[in-house]
N, C-alpha and C positions, 0 to 999 in steps of 0.2 A: 467454496469457490469465490474468494474475494475479488474485488476489482480495485486496483491501485492507481492513483494518478499522482505524478510528481510534477510540480510546477516550479521552475527555476529559470534564472537568467541563462541565456544560451551558453555563456562562457563560464558558468559556475563549476560544472564538472568537466574534467578533461575529455578530449575527443576520444571516441572509440570505447567509452566506458559504459554506455547505456545497457548493454547486455548484462554486464556484471551487476549493475545497479538493479536492474529488473529481477534477475535471478535471486539475488540476496534478499531483496524485499519480499519476493514471493515466498521463499522458504521461511523467512522470519514471521510472516503473517500466518502461514499454515501451522507453524510451530505453536504460535499463540492461540490458534484455534484448537490445538490438541492433536493435529495430524502429525503423527510421528514419522511415517514412511509414505510420503505422497506417491500416489501411483499415477498412471496416464490420465485418469479422469481429472485429477487435481492439476496436473501439469498442463493439460490442454484447455482447461477452463479458468485458470487464474491468470488474469491479464494485467500487465503494467503498462500504463500509458505515460510516456515521458514527454512533458511539454517543455521544450526549450524555447524560451521567449526572448524577444528583443530586450536588451538590458534596460530599456526605459519603461518596459511594461510592468516591471516589479518595482513598486515605489512604497515608501514609508513617509511619515511626516518628517523624518530626519534627512532623507535623501531621495533624489529622483532615480537613482541607480542602486536600489536596495539589493542586498545579497541574501534576502529572505527566501527560504524554501517552504513550500507547502506540500505535504504528503497527505493525500486524502485516501482513506481506506474504507471502502464500502463492503460490508459483510452481510451475509444472510441473517435473518432473525435468530437471535440467541447464539450466534457462533462464538462470541467472545465472552468469557467470564470477566469479572473485575480484574483478576490476576492477569488474564490474557490481555486485557486492555493496557495494563501497566507495562507488561512485558513488550508488547509491540511498539508502544510509544518510545520506550527506552531503546529497543533494538533499531528501529527505523531511524531514530535520531543518531545513533552511533554509526549506522551504515552511511547515512548521508554525510556525516562529519568526516569519516574516514575517506570516503570516495572523493569528496570535494578537496581533500588535502589541505583543509583549513581547520585547525584545532578549535577556532572560535566559532565555527559554523553551528554548533549545537545551540548557541544562544539565539540563533536566527532561524531555527528549523521548527516549524509547526507541523504536528501530526494530528489530523482531524479524523476522528473515528465516526462513521455513519453506519447505523444498522438499518437495513431495508425494513420497510413495514411488513407485517405479516401478510404473506401472499404477494408482496411487492418485488419479488426477485424472480425474474423470468428467464428460462433457459429451455431450449428444445421445445418451444411452444407451450410450456407449462409455467403457470404462476406458482412458484415454490413458496411454501410456508413451512413451519416446523414439521407438519405432518408429512409433506412431500419429501422433505430432506430426510426424515427418519426412515422413509420407505425405500430410500436408495439401496441398492444391493451393497453388501459389505465389501465386495471386490473393489469398490470405489474408494473405500476408506484408506 
């Protein structure tokens, strides 16, 4: 059950596209984690937060109105293999680029992968680590 944050200038993505962006990123992360058929447990607990910020909030040394996008994906401990990491960085970059409708956006899209510390992933009042995730009923897989 990853958490996904997308930070971008408010006008970078077309209006009304947030739901598509969220769904595509969610499914891409779950695939990278090895979840082939996400069930309700995954769908109800994987969240995407889309932060549309004032155009002057995103800056680089080159410009006060950067078109840089940051996608931060936080996963439970051990959820992504090295191949999964490579897969989600590639897919997330492709999704952002396609949805932004700017073929050059990939050059300005950063995907940051963060793995929660062992026991540092809480849900339903439980601090989850590898042991707790492994104990989840298979119906959630």
